[in-house]
C-alpha positions as CSV (number, residue, x, y, z in Angstrom):
1,X,133.6,105.9,69.9
2,X,134.4,102.2,70.2
3,X,132.4,100.8,67.3
4,X,132.8,97.2,68.5
5,X,131.3,98.1,71.9
6,X,128.2,99.6,70.3
7,X,127.5,96.8,67.9
8,X,128.6,94.0,70.3
9,X,125.0,93.0,71.3
10,X,124.2,92.3,67.6
11,X,127.5,90.5,66.8
12,X,127.6,88.1,69.7
13,X,125.1,85.8,71.4
14,X,124.4,85.9,75.0
15,X,124.7,82.7,77.0
16,X,126.9,80.0,75.4
17,X,130.5,79.4,76.4
18,X,130.7,82.9,78.0
19,X,128.1,81.9,80.5
20,X,129.7,78.5,81.3
21,X,133.1,80.1,81.7
22,X,131.7,82.8,84.0
23,X,130.1,80.1,86.2
24,X,133.3,78.2,86.7
25,X,135.3,81.4,87.2
26,X,133.1,82.7,89.9
27,X,133.0,79.3,91.7
28,X,136.8,79.2,91.6
29,X,137.1,82.7,93.0
30,X,135.0,81.7,95.9
31,X,137.1,78.6,96.4
32,X,134.2,76.1,96.0
33,X,134.7,74.7,92.5
34,X,133.8,71.1,93.3
35,X,131.3,71.8,96.2
36,X,129.6,74.6,94.2
37,X,129.1,72.5,91.0
38,X,127.6,69.7,93.1
39,X,125.3,72.1,94.8
40,X,124.1,73.6,91.5
41,X,122.8,70.3,90.4
42,X,120.3,70.3,93.3
43,X,119.1,73.9,92.7
44,X,115.5,74.5,91.5
45,X,114.6,70.9,91.7
46,X,112.2,68.9,94.0
47,X,114.0,68.2,97.2
48,X,116.7,70.7,96.5
49,X,117.0,74.4,97.3
50,X,115.5,77.3,95.4
51,X,117.8,79.8,93.7
52,X,118.6,82.7,96.0
53,X,118.6,85.0,93.0
54,X,115.6,85.7,90.7
55,X,112.0,84.6,90.9
56,X,111.6,82.7,87.7
57,X,109.4,79.6,88.1
58,X,110.7,76.0,88.2
59,X,109.4,73.6,85.5
60,X,107.5,70.4,86.4
61,X,110.3,68.5,84.7
62,X,113.6,70.3,85.4
63,X,116.7,70.0,83.2
64,X,119.8,68.2,84.4
65,X,121.2,71.6,85.1
66,X,118.3,73.8,86.0
67,X,120.2,77.0,86.7
68,X,121.6,80.0,84.9
69,X,124.8,82.0,85.0
70,X,123.6,84.6,87.5
71,X,121.9,82.0,89.7
72,X,125.3,80.2,89.8
73,X,127.0,83.4,90.8
74,X,124.5,83.9,93.6
75,X,125.2,80.4,94.9
76,X,129.0,81.0,94.6
77,X,128.6,84.2,96.5
78,X,126.6,82.6,99.3
79,X,128.4,79.3,99.6
80,X,131.9,80.9,99.4
81,X,134.7,79.4,101.5
82,X,135.7,83.0,102.6
83,X,134.8,84.2,106.0
84,X,134.3,87.6,107.8
85,X,134.7,86.8,111.4
86,X,135.7,88.6,114.7
87,X,139.4,88.8,113.6
88,X,138.4,90.8,110.5
89,X,136.3,93.3,112.5
90,X,139.1,93.6,115.1
91,X,141.4,94.8,112.4
92,X,139.1,97.4,110.8
93,X,137.2,100.4,112.1
94,X,133.8,101.2,110.6
95,X,135.1,104.5,109.2
96,X,137.9,102.6,107.5
97,X,135.5,100.0,106.0
98,X,133.4,102.9,104.5
99,X,136.2,103.4,102.0
100,X,135.9,99.8,100.7
101,X,133.8,99.1,97.5
102,X,130.5,97.3,97.7
103,X,132.1,94.4,96.0
104,X,135.0,94.1,98.4
105,X,132.8,94.4,101.5
106,X,130.7,91.4,100.5
107,X,133.5,89.5,98.8
108,X,135.4,89.1,102.0
109,X,133.1,86.3,102.9
110,X,130.3,85.0,105.1
111,X,129.5,86.5,108.5
112,X,130.3,84.0,111.3
113,X,129.3,85.6,114.7
114,X,126.8,88.0,116.1
115,X,128.4,91.4,116.2
116,X,127.7,94.5,118.4
117,X,129.0,97.9,117.6
118,X,131.3,99.7,120.0
119,X,131.2,103.5,119.5
120,X,134.4,104.2,121.5
121,X,136.5,101.9,119.3
122,X,134.4,102.4,116.1
123,X,134.4,98.7,115.7
124,X,132.1,95.7,115.8
125,X,132.9,93.1,118.4
126,X,131.5,89.5,118.8
127,X,128.6,89.0,121.2
128,X,126.8,85.9,122.4
129,X,123.3,85.3,120.9
130,X,121.6,85.3,124.3
131,X,123.2,88.7,125.2
132,X,122.4,90.3,121.8
133,X,118.8,89.2,121.8
134,X,118.2,90.2,125.4
135,X,119.6,93.7,124.8
136,X,117.7,94.2,121.6
137,X,114.5,93.1,123.2
138,X,115.0,95.3,126.3
139,X,115.7,98.4,124.1
140,X,112.6,97.7,121.8
141,X,110.3,97.3,124.8
142,X,111.0,100.9,125.8
143,X,110.1,102.3,122.4
144,X,106.9,103.6,120.8
145,X,106.0,101.0,118.2
146,X,105.0,103.7,115.7
147,X,108.7,104.8,115.7
148,X,110.1,101.3,114.9
149,X,110.4,99.8,111.4
150,X,110.7,96.2,110.3
151,X,112.3,95.9,106.9
152,X,112.0,92.7,104.8
153,X,114.2,91.5,101.9
154,X,113.0,89.3,99.1
155,X,115.5,86.6,100.1
156,X,113.3,86.0,103.2
157,X,111.2,82.8,103.1
158,X,107.4,82.6,103.5
159,X,107.9,81.1,106.9
160,X,110.3,83.8,108.1
161,X,108.2,86.6,106.6
162,X,105.1,85.4,108.3
163,X,106.9,85.3,111.7
164,X,108.4,88.7,111.0
165,X,105.0,90.4,110.4
166,X,103.6,88.4,113.4
167,X,106.4,89.8,115.6
168,X,105.9,93.3,114.3
169,X,102.2,93.4,114.7
170,X,102.4,91.8,118.2
171,X,104.9,94.6,119.0
172,X,102.3,97.1,117.8
173,X,103.1,98.4,114.4
174,X,102.3,98.1,110.7
175,X,105.6,99.7,109.7
176,X,106.8,97.1,107.2
177,X,109.0,98.7,104.5
178,X,109.9,96.0,102.0
179,X,112.2,95.5,99.1
180,X,109.2,95.3,96.7
181,X,108.5,99.0,97.6
182,X,111.7,99.7,95.5
183,X,110.8,97.6,92.5
184,X,107.3,96.0,91.9
185,X,105.1,97.7,94.4
186,X,103.7,99.6,91.3
187,X,102.4,96.2,90.1
188,X,100.9,95.4,93.4
189,X,99.0,98.7,93.5
190,X,98.1,99.2,89.8
191,X,97.0,95.7,88.8
192,X,94.2,95.5,91.3
193,X,92.7,98.7,89.9
194,X,92.5,97.1,86.5
195,X,91.9,93.4,87.2
196,X,91.3,93.1,91.0
197,X,94.5,91.3,92.0
198,X,98.1,92.5,92.3
199,X,99.7,89.6,90.5
200,X,100.1,88.3,87.0
201,X,97.8,85.7,85.7
202,X,100.0,83.4,83.6
203,X,101.9,80.2,84.3
204,X,104.6,78.3,82.4
205,X,101.8,76.3,80.7
206,X,100.6,79.6,79.2
207,X,104.0,80.3,77.8
208,X,103.8,77.0,75.9
209,X,100.6,78.1,74.2
210,X,101.0,81.8,73.5
211,X,101.2,83.0,69.9
212,X,103.1,86.3,70.6
213,X,105.1,87.6,73.5
214,X,105.7,91.3,74.3
215,X,108.6,92.2,76.6
216,X,108.4,95.8,77.9
217,X,111.1,97.4,80.1
218,X,112.8,94.2,81.1
219,X,116.2,92.7,80.5
220,X,115.9,88.9,81.1
221,X,119.5,88.1,80.0
222,X,120.8,89.8,83.2
223,X,117.9,90.0,85.6
224,X,116.1,86.6,85.1
225,X,118.4,84.5,82.8
226,X,116.4,81.3,83.2
227,X,113.7,83.0,81.3
228,X,116.0,82.9,78.3
229,X,115.5,79.1,78.0
230,X,111.8,79.7,77.5
231,X,112.4,82.6,75.1
232,X,114.8,80.5,73.1
233,X,112.3,77.7,72.8
234,X,109.5,80.2,71.7
235,X,111.7,81.8,69.1
236,X,112.7,78.4,67.7
237,X,109.1,77.5,67.2
238,X,108.4,80.8,65.4
239,X,106.5,82.7,68.1
240,X,107.0,86.5,67.5
241,X,108.8,88.1,70.5
242,X,108.5,91.9,70.5
243,X,110.8,93.9,72.8
244,X,110.4,97.5,73.9
245,X,113.5,98.7,75.6
246,X,115.6,101.9,75.2
247,X,118.9,99.9,75.3
248,X,119.8,97.1,72.9
249,X,120.2,94.3,75.4
250,X,122.3,91.5,73.9
251,X,120.3,88.6,75.3
252,X,117.1,90.0,73.7
253,X,118.8,90.0,70.4
254,X,120.5,86.6,70.2
255,X,121.1,83.8,72.7
256,X,123.0,80.6,72.7
257,X,121.5,77.9,75.0
258,X,124.3,76.4,77.1
259,X,122.2,73.1,77.1
260,X,122.1,72.9,73.3
261,X,125.1,70.9,72.0
262,X,124.6,72.2,68.4
263,X,124.7,75.9,69.5
264,X,127.6,75.3,71.8
265,X,129.6,73.6,69.0
266,X,128.8,76.0,66.2
267,X,128.8,79.2,68.3
268,X,125.6,80.2,66.6
269,X,122.8,81.4,68.8
270,X,119.1,81.8,68.2
271,X,117.6,85.2,67.3
272,X,115.3,86.1,70.1
273,X,113.4,89.3,69.3
274,X,111.6,89.3,66.0
275,X,111.0,93.0,66.5
276,X,113.1,95.3,68.8
277,X,111.7,98.8,69.4
278,X,114.1,101.2,71.2
279,X,111.6,103.7,72.5
280,X,112.5,106.8,74.5
281,X,112.7,106.5,78.3
282,X,109.3,107.3,79.6
283,X,107.5,106.7,76.3
284,X,105.7,103.5,77.3
285,X,102.4,105.1,78.0
286,X,102.1,106.6,74.5
287,X,103.6,103.5,72.9
288,X,100.9,101.2,74.4
289,X,98.2,103.8,73.5
290,X,99.6,104.0,70.0
291,X,99.3,100.3,69.6
292,X,95.7,100.4,71.0
293,X,94.9,103.3,68.5
294,X,96.1,101.1,65.6
295,X,94.1,98.1,66.8
296,X,90.9,100.1,67.3
297,X,91.4,101.8,63.9
298,X,91.7,98.3,62.3
299,X,88.5,97.2,64.1
300,X,86.7,100.4,62.9
301,X,87.7,99.7,59.4
302,X,86.6,96.1,59.6
303,X,83.2,97.2,60.7
304,X,82.9,99.6,57.9
305,X,83.9,97.0,55.3
306,X,81.8,94.2,56.8
307,X,84.8,92.1,57.7
308,X,85.2,90.1,61.0
309,X,85.8,92.2,64.0
310,X,89.4,92.7,65.3
311,X,88.3,93.2,68.9
312,X,86.9,90.5,71.2
313,X,83.5,92.2,71.4
314,X,82.1,89.4,73.6
315,X,84.8,89.8,76.2
316,X,84.6,93.6,76.1
317,X,80.8,93.5,76.6
318,X,80.7,90.9,79.4
319,X,84.0,91.5,81.3
320,X,85.1,95.1,80.9
321,X,84.2,98.6,82.0
322,X,85.1,101.9,80.4
323,X,85.9,100.7,76.9
324,X,84.0,103.3,74.9
325,X,85.7,106.2,76.8
326,X,89.1,104.7,76.2
327,X,88.5,103.9,72.6
328,X,87.3,107.5,71.9
329,X,90.4,108.8,73.7
330,X,92.9,106.8,71.6
331,X,91.1,107.5,68.4
332,X,91.7,111.2,69.0
333,X,95.4,110.8,69.7
334,X,97.7,112.5,67.2
335,X,100.4,110.4,65.5
336,X,102.9,113.2,65.5
337,X,102.6,113.5,69.3
338,X,102.8,109.7,69.7
339,X,106.0,109.7,67.6
340,X,107.4,112.6,69.6
341,X,107.0,111.0,73.0
342,X,108.0,107.5,72.0
343,X,110.9,108.2,69.6
344,X,109.2,105.5,67.5
345,X,107.7,106.0,64.0
346,X,104.1,105.4,63.2
347,X,105.2,102.5,61.0
348,X,107.0,100.8,63.9
349,X,104.0,101.1,66.2
350,X,101.6,99.9,63.6
351,X,103.9,97.0,63.0
352,X,103.8,96.0,66.7
353,X,100.0,96.4,66.5
354,X,99.9,94.1,63.4
355,X,101.8,91.4,65.4
356,X,99.4,91.8,68.3
357,X,96.3,91.5,66.0
358,X,97.5,88.4,64.2
359,X,98.1,86.5,67.4
360,X,95.2,84.6,69.0
361,X,97.0,84.5,72.4
362,X,99.3,87.2,73.7
363,X,101.4,87.5,76.9
364,X,102.9,90.8,77.9
365,X,105.8,90.8,80.3
366,X,107.3,93.8,82.1
367,X,109.9,94.7,84.6
368,X,111.3,97.7,86.4
369,X,111.4,99.6,83.1
370,X,107.7,100.0,83.7
371,X,107.4,100.0,87.4
372,X,110.2,102.5,88.3
373,X,108.6,105.7,86.8
374,X,106.6,108.6,88.1
375,X,103.6,107.2,86.2
376,X,104.5,103.6,86.2
377,X,101.0,102.6,87.3
378,X,99.5,104.5,84.4
379,X,101.8,102.8,82.0
380,X,100.8,99.4,83.4
381,X,97.1,100.3,83.0
382,X,97.8,100.8,79.2
383,X,99.4,97.4,79.0
384,X,96.2,95.9,80.5
385,X,94.0,98.0,78.2
386,X,95.9,96.5,75.2
387,X,95.4,93.0,76.5
388,X,91.7,93.6,77.1
389,X,91.0,94.6,73.5
390,X,91.3,91.0,72.3
391,X,90.4,89.2,75.5
392,X,94.0,88.3,76.4
393,X,93.3,87.9,80.1
394,X,92.0,84.8,81.8
395,X,92.5,82.3,79.1
396,X,95.2,79.8,78.1
397,X,98.3,81.2,76.5
398,X,97.6,84.9,77.4
399,X,97.7,87.4,80.1
400,X,99.7,90.0,82.1
401,X,103.1,88.7,83.3
402,X,105.1,90.9,85.7
403,X,108.6,89.5,86.1
404,X,109.6,90.0,89.7
405,X,113.2,90.3,90.7
406,X,114.1,88.6,94.0
407,X,113.2,85.0,94.7
408,X,110.4,85.5,97.3
409,X,109.6,89.2,97.0
410,X,106.1,88.3,95.9
411,X,105.7,85.7,98.7
412,X,106.5,88.2,101.4
413,X,103.5,90.3,100.4
414,X,101.3,87.2,100.2
415,X,101.9,86.2,103.8
416,X,101.4,89.6,105.3
417,X,104.4,92.0,104.8
418,X,102.2,95.0,104.1
419,X,101.8,98.5,105.6
420,X,98.1,98.5,104.7
421,X,96.8,95.1,105.8
422,X,93.1,94.3,105.2
423,X,90.7,93.9,108.0
424,X,90.0,90.3,106.9
425,X,93.6,89.4,107.2
426,X,94.1,91.1,110.6
427,X,91.0,89.4,112.0
428,X,92.3,86.0,110.9
429,X,95.7,86.7,112.4
430,X,94.2,87.9,115.7
431,X,92.0,84.8,115.9
432,X,94.9,82.4,115.1
433,X,97.3,83.9,117.8
434,X,95.0,85.5,120.4
435,X,95.8,89.2,120.3
436,X,94.6,92.3,118.6
437,X,96.8,93.7,115.8
438,X,97.2,97.4,115.2
439,X,94.9,98.8,112.5
440,X,96.7,102.1,111.8
441,X,98.5,102.0,108.5
442,X,102.3,102.0,108.7
443,X,105.4,102.9,106.7
444,X,106.5,101.6,103.3
445,X,110.1,102.2,102.2
446,X,109.7,105.8,101.1
447,X,107.7,106.7,104.2
448,X,110.3,105.0,106.4
449,X,113.0,107.1,104.7
450,X,110.9,110.3,105.2
451,X,110.4,109.4,108.9
452,X,114.2,109.0,109.3
453,X,114.8,112.4,107.7
454,X,112.3,113.9,110.2
455,X,114.0,112.1,113.2
456,X,110.9,109.9,113.8
457,X,112.6,106.5,113.8
458,X,114.0,105.1,117.0
459,X,114.8,101.6,115.8
460,X,115.3,100.0,112.4
461,X,115.4,96.2,112.0
462,X,116.2,94.6,108.7
463,X,115.6,91.0,107.7
464,X,118.3,90.8,105.0
465,X,118.9,93.2,102.2
466,X,121.1,96.3,101.9
467,X,118.5,99.0,102.7
468,X,120.7,102.0,103.2
469,X,122.5,101.4,99.9
470,X,119.4,100.6,97.8
471,X,117.2,103.6,98.7
472,X,117.0,107.0,96.9
473,X,118.6,110.1,98.4
474,X,121.2,107.9,100.1
475,X,123.4,110.7,101.1
476,X,120.7,112.7,102.9
477,X,119.3,109.7,104.7
478,X,122.6,108.2,105.6
479,X,123.5,111.5,107.5
480,X,120.4,110.9,109.7
481,X,120.8,107.2,110.5
482,X,123.4,107.8,113.3
483,X,120.6,109.5,115.2
484,X,118.5,106.3,115.3
485,X,118.8,104.6,118.7
486,X,119.0,101.0,117.4
487,X,119.7,99.3,114.1
488,X,119.7,95.5,113.7
489,X,120.6,93.7,110.5
490,X,120.1,90.0,109.9
491,X,122.5,89.1,107.1
492,X,124.8,86.6,105.5
493,X,127.5,89.0,104.5
494,X,128.8,92.4,105.5
495,X,127.4,95.2,103.3
496,X,127.2,99.0,103.2
497,X,124.1,99.2,105.4
498,X,126.0,97.8,108.3
499,X,128.4,100.7,108.2
500,X,125.5,103.2,108.2
501,X,124.3,102.4,111.7
502,X,122.5,103.7,114.7
503,X,123.8,104.6,118.2
504,X,123.4,100.9,119.1
505,X,123.9,98.4,116.3
506,X,123.9,94.7,115.8
507,X,124.7,92.4,112.8
508,X,123.2,88.9,113.3
509,X,124.5,86.1,111.0
510,X,121.9,84.0,109.2
511,X,121.9,80.8,107.3
512,X,121.8,81.0,103.5
513,X,119.3,79.4,101.2
514,X,121.9,76.8,100.2
515,X,122.6,75.7,103.8
516,X,121.2,72.8,105.8
517,X,118.8,74.1,108.4
518,X,118.6,71.6,111.3
519,X,116.1,72.2,114.0
520,X,115.4,69.8,116.8
521,X,117.5,67.2,114.9
522,X,115.4,67.5,111.8
523,X,116.3,69.1,108.4
524,X,113.8,71.9,107.7
525,X,112.2,73.0,104.5
526,X,111.2,76.6,103.8
527,X,108.9,77.8,100.9
528,X,109.0,80.6,98.4
529,X,106.6,82.0,95.8
530,X,107.8,82.8,92.3
531,X,106.7,85.4,89.7
532,X,103.9,83.0,88.5
533,X,102.3,82.6,92.0
534,X,103.7,79.1,92.3
535,X,104.7,78.0,95.8
536,X,107.3,75.3,96.3
537,X,109.7,74.0,99.0
538,X,113.4,74.7,99.3
539,X,115.7,72.5,101.4
540,X,119.3,73.5,101.9
541,X,122.1,70.9,101.7
542,X,125.5,72.6,102.4
543,X,127.1,72.8,105.9
544,X,126.5,76.2,107.5
545,X,129.2,78.8,107.2
546,X,129.6,78.9,111.0
547,X,128.2,77.1,114.0
548,X,127.0,80.5,115.2
549,X,124.7,81.1,112.1
550,X,121.0,80.8,112.8
551,X,118.0,80.4,110.5
552,X,115.8,83.4,110.0
553,X,112.8,81.8,111.6
554,X,114.9,81.0,114.7
555,X,116.2,84.5,114.9
556,X,112.8,86.0,114.6
557,X,111.2,83.7,117.1
558,X,113.9,84.3,119.7
559,X,113.8,88.0,119.1
560,X,110.1,87.9,119.6
561,X,110.5,86.0,122.9
562,X,112.9,88.6,124.1
563,X,110.6,91.5,123.1
564,X,106.9,90.5,123.2
565,X,106.6,87.1,124.9
566,X,104.3,88.6,127.6
567,X,101.8,90.0,125.1
568,X,100.2,86.7,123.8
569,X,100.6,83.0,124.3
570,X,102.4,81.9,121.2
571,X,104.5,78.7,120.8
572,X,107.5,80.4,119.3
573,X,109.8,77.4,120.2
574,X,107.3,74.9,118.7
575,X,107.2,76.7,115.4
576,X,111.0,77.0,115.3
577,X,111.4,73.4,116.0
578,X,109.2,72.3,113.1
579,X,108.4,74.7,110.3
580,X,105.4,72.5,109.4
581,X,103.8,74.3,112.4
582,X,104.5,77.7,110.9
583,X,102.9,76.6,107.6
584,X,99.9,75.3,109.6
585,X,99.4,78.8,111.0
586,X,99.8,80.3,107.6
587,X,97.1,78.0,106.3
588,X,94.9,79.0,109.3
589,X,95.3,82.7,108.5
590,X,95.0,82.2,104.7
591,X,92.8,79.2,104.3
592,X,91.7,79.9,100.7
593,X,95.2,80.3,99.4
594,X,97.2,77.7,101.4
595,X,94.9,74.8,101.6
596,X,96.8,71.6,102.5
597,X,100.0,73.7,102.6
598,X,102.3,71.1,104.1
599,X,101.0,68.3,101.8
600,X,101.6,70.3,98.6
601,X,105.0,71.9,99.1
602,X,106.9,69.0,97.5
603,X,104.9,69.1,94.2
604,X,107.3,69.4,91.2
605,X,107.1,72.9,90.0
606,X,105.1,73.9,93.1
607,X,101.4,74.6,93.6
608,X,99.6,77.6,92.2
609,X,97.9,80.1,94.5
610,X,94.4,81.0,93.5
611,X,94.1,83.9,91.1
612,X,90.7,85.4,90.5
613,X,91.6,87.3,87.3
614,X,92.9,84.1,85.7
615,X,89.3,82.8,86.1
616,X,87.8,86.1,84.8
617,X,86.5,87.0,88.2
618,X,87.2,90.7,88.7
619,X,87.4,91.9,92.3
620,X,87.2,95.6,91.4
621,X,84.6,98.2,92.5
622,X,82.8,97.8,89.1
623,X,83.0,94.0,89.2
624,X,84.7,94.2,85.7
625,X,88.1,94.5,84.3
626,X,88.6,98.3,84.0
627,X,89.9,100.3,81.1
628,X,91.9,103.0,82.9
629,X,93.7,106.1,81.5
630,X,94.6,109.6,82.4
631,X,94.1,112.0,79.4
632,X,96.5,114.5,80.9
633,X,99.5,112.1,81.1
634,X,101.4,111.5,77.9
635,X,104.7,110.5,79.4
636,X,105.9,108.5,82.4
637,X,107.9,111.5,83.6
638,X,105.8,114.6,83.3
639,X,108.8,116.2,81.7
640,X,109.0,118.1,78.5
641,X,111.3,116.0,76.2
642,X,112.6,119.2,74.7
643,X,113.8,120.4,78.1
644,X,117.6,120.6,78.1
645,X,118.4,117.5,80.2
646,X,118.8,113.8,79.7
647,X,116.7,111.0,81.2
648,X,118.9,108.7,83.2
649,X,118.0,105.0,83.5
650,X,119.7,103.2,86.4
651,X,120.9,99.7,85.4
652,X,122.3,96.5,86.7
653,X,125.5,95.1,85.2
654,X,125.6,91.5,84.1
655,X,127.8,90.8,87.1
656,X,125.3,92.2,89.6
657,X,122.2,91.2,91.6
658,X,120.5,94.2,93.2
659,X,123.2,95.9,95.3
660,X,125.5,92.8,95.3
661,X,128.4,93.4,92.9
662,X,130.0,90.1,91.8
663,X,132.7,91.9,89.8
664,X,133.3,95.2,88.0
665,X,132.6,93.6,84.6
666,X,129.6,93.8,82.3
667,X,130.2,91.3,79.6
668,X,127.0,91.9,77.7
669,X,127.7,95.6,77.4
670,X,131.4,95.3,76.7
671,X,132.6,96.9,79.9
672,X,135.5,95.5,81.9
673,X,137.0,96.4,85.2
674,X,134.9,99.4,85.9
675,X,131.4,100.6,86.9
676,X,131.7,104.3,86.9
677,X,130.5,104.7,83.3
678,X,127.6,106.4,81.5
679,X,126.1,104.9,78.3
680,X,125.2,107.7,75.9
681,X,123.8,108.4,72.5
682,X,126.5,109.7,70.1
683,X,124.5,112.7,69.0
684,X,124.0,113.7,72.6
685,X,127.7,113.3,73.2
686,X,128.5,115.5,70.2
687,X,126.1,118.2,71.3
688,X,127.6,118.2,74.8
689,X,131.2,118.3,73.4
690,X,131.9,114.8,74.8
691,X,133.8,111.8,73.3
692,X,134.4,108.2,74.2
693,X,136.2,108.2,77.5
694,X,135.3,111.8,78.6
695,X,135.0,112.2,82.3
696,X,131.7,113.7,83.5
697,X,129.5,114.5,86.5
698,X,125.8,114.2,86.9
699,X,123.5,116.7,88.5
700,X,119.9,115.9,89.1
701,X,117.7,118.4,87.2
702,X,114.7,118.1,89.4
703,X,114.2,121.2,91.5
704,X,113.5,120.0,95.0
705,X,115.7,122.3,96.9
706,X,118.8,120.1,97.4
707,X,121.7,119.7,95.0
708,X,122.3,116.1,94.1
709,X,125.5,115.4,92.2
710,X,127.8,112.5,91.6
711,X,131.2,112.6,89.7
712,X,133.8,110.4,88.2
713,X,131.9,108.8,85.4
714,X,133.4,107.9,82.0
715,X,131.4,108.3,78.8
716,X,130.7,105.1,76.7
717,X,129.0,105.5,73.3
718,X,126.1,103.1,73.2
719,X,123.0,102.3,71.1
720,X,120.4,104.2,73.2
721,X,117.8,106.8,72.0
722,X,118.7,110.4,71.9
723,X,117.9,112.2,75.1
724,X,118.4,109.0,77.2
725,X,121.4,107.7,79.1
726,X,122.2,104.8,81.4
727,X,124.4,104.2,84.4
728,X,124.8,101.6,87.1
729,X,122.8,101.3,90.3
730,X,123.5,101.9,93.2
731,X,126.3,104.3,92.2
732,X,123.8,106.8,90.9
733,X,121.2,106.5,93.7
734,X,122.4,109.8,95.3
735,X,120.9,111.5,92.2
736,X,117.4,110.1,92.8
737,X,115.2,112.4,95.0
738,X,113.0,110.5,97.5
739,X,110.1,112.5,96.1
740,X,110.7,111.4,92.5
741,X,108.4,108.3,92.6
742,X,105.3,106.7,91.3
743,X,102.3,108.5,92.7
744,X,100.2,105.4,93.5
745,X,102.8,103.0,95.0
746,X,105.7,105.3,96.2
747,X,108.1,103.2,94.0
748,X,111.2,105.3,93.2
749,X,111.3,106.5,89.6
750,X,114.8,105.2,89.1
751,X,114.4,104.4,85.4
752,X,113.8,108.1,84.5
753,X,115.9,110.5,86.5
754,X,116.3,113.9,84.8
755,X,120.0,114.8,84.8
756,X,122.4,117.4,83.5
757,X,125.7,116.0,82.4
758,X,128.8,118.2,82.6
759,X,132.3,117.5,81.4
760,X,135.0,117.4,84.1
761,X,138.6,117.8,83.0
762,X,141.2,115.6,84.8
763,X,142.1,117.3,88.1
764,X,139.2,119.7,87.9
765,X,137.0,119.9,91.0
766,X,133.3,119.3,90.7
767,X,131.3,122.4,90.0
768,X,129.1,123.9,92.6
769,X,126.0,126.1,93.0
770,X,126.5,128.5,95.8
771,X,122.8,129.2,96.1
772,X,122.1,125.6,96.9
773,X,123.8,123.8,99.8
774,X,125.7,120.7,98.9
775,X,125.4,117.9,101.5
776,X,128.6,116.2,102.5
777,X,128.8,112.8,100.8
778,X,128.0,109.9,103.1
779,X,128.9,107.3,100.5
780,X,132.4,107.2,99.1
781,X,133.4,106.9,95.5
782,X,132.6,103.1,94.9
783,X,135.9,102.7,93.0
784,X,138.1,103.8,95.9
785,X,140.7,101.0,96.4
786,X,140.0,98.7,99.2
787,X,142.1,99.1,102.3
């Protein structure tokens, strides 16, 4: 074992010079060192552009450099000087490009022309916009709307997402698979059951007043690094920060603020987590219930001894439903069982409870370590139950705080990207545009994939993203995509999904978030919604990568004109010429949320959308905040922890954003030049006869009738609980069955995939099970050298 690798998170601070060096290195690799640095100074500021990466909110008074390392990488990636034009496609067949790595495909540069697939040559060739749009429109008009899917990525603006759903519903479908289906749809479904709204209740102001912060299943150092500035400040002023995470993530241990001269000169960072609990994967339900048990026990003791109550009895009486049933349930939980499922001791859980009880105001954050489990919604309910006990919802400095991933993934939902729209929304939409929307529920991402497997999708249109690389069961689904009649991808760069195409296929080049969007001679502003429900403007500044790139609103409007222009009198050209008109229509459809939309988009930090739960108004069937629990569920996975398999967590590296791989390095975990690694507990390694550097293969242990196996992974010893392991996404997506997902939201359970790990000797072929057919891999080994 490499001892330095295991202990690296505790020995070195995240951030600091390493972050600054990484920024300049990535800008240099994309050949935009000067242009990129100038652009970064305008990012996340009034009048500038919003970060194309994570959804962390912008402060009212931004720093001189209001960006993080990974945001800078996203800008470098988008604003690159490199280009992928017609000459490139003329040199390479699609079959040849399938052997390229994810990194090399995107790293070749920005798309410059609309491209159409030619099956005879197995190549993409340039096509005029007018021709492409006319052909796509003609093909769509011949199809059953129920067999057409409109996918949306979180990079899509509010304006584009609103037009996208308008186009889809005018076409006649509610099939809107969305990137949030793969990450935070669990939040969107579970939170309303508890508090009546599918969003968190906190703002940056709440962060300034909280007395304790709990971070559960989230790695801010990699996935939302600007959050580290706030964590750094909270830690310096003595606010307890309690982390629950199976892996020891370096940024949650210690962080050096690149904007602190003292820390940069001394090399000493700030300790972030006051307590770090490495619970077993899937143990979040019992961990939260264990804390609740300790809090309620303390309150019971206080009553017996005549001391002040621990619980907020006034809040519980006035604002909640189901407390007594929940309290009795957790009183009866057995500590041995709690310890068994969490891999935490009673002392550790009671210590976390003590921190919670001593704080007057508590915020609980979570990420995909909660949402991407079979019972992710149930785990979220336990987080809310904990907050309810002391009235930590709907008051300053407290509340639930889901940390979304992509910059406008929450906004897409707000403006109508939803397979199950409400009647109130559809009625407003119909009134605003003079047609009748379909009422039948459509497909989310999982249901879209199932329809593809059944051969029930005739067209798939994607507004950004890398759908066919991000989904579960990618090998099985990729085999079926060539049967689809039409695939259309609006994109800034070439990615794997463009190579997994239908019989007729188009790639349409879009403007990036950083680029100047000129319409009718005027620079246009788009808007995005962050994790805290703040909406603010974003105005690009850089010259477009090509004169043939078009804005997403322009592409959608012209696609709609080619497809559904005869179905309603809609001023598509007028809305494209001036995005204020799109926002006027959004306000007309959502008058309570977007009042004076155009007048407020320039407000520093953005304006906050209404949030009923933050006002202690509970839009639930009971009219109260609901204590929810399932007495039959003790673990997020429904798996016996003594069963002979490991629980695999899929991870991002530090040089990665979603399926975009900036490099094959992971500085915070001590990995360099490779991604085919598995992080394992030393005891598990010994029991399986493995050592540092052993080559292994994964087999999914879930019995769903199909063998799912990936090979070529190298073992890395790491500080992770026994029975758990971690490996990078999307290289392990083929292990994840489409059926292995949260029961309420259909979100893939990618943070707890039951796997069997087998040693593979050099030169030894992967094992097989004759009784189970093995599908031919549709995705090559991601480390195959680029052609």
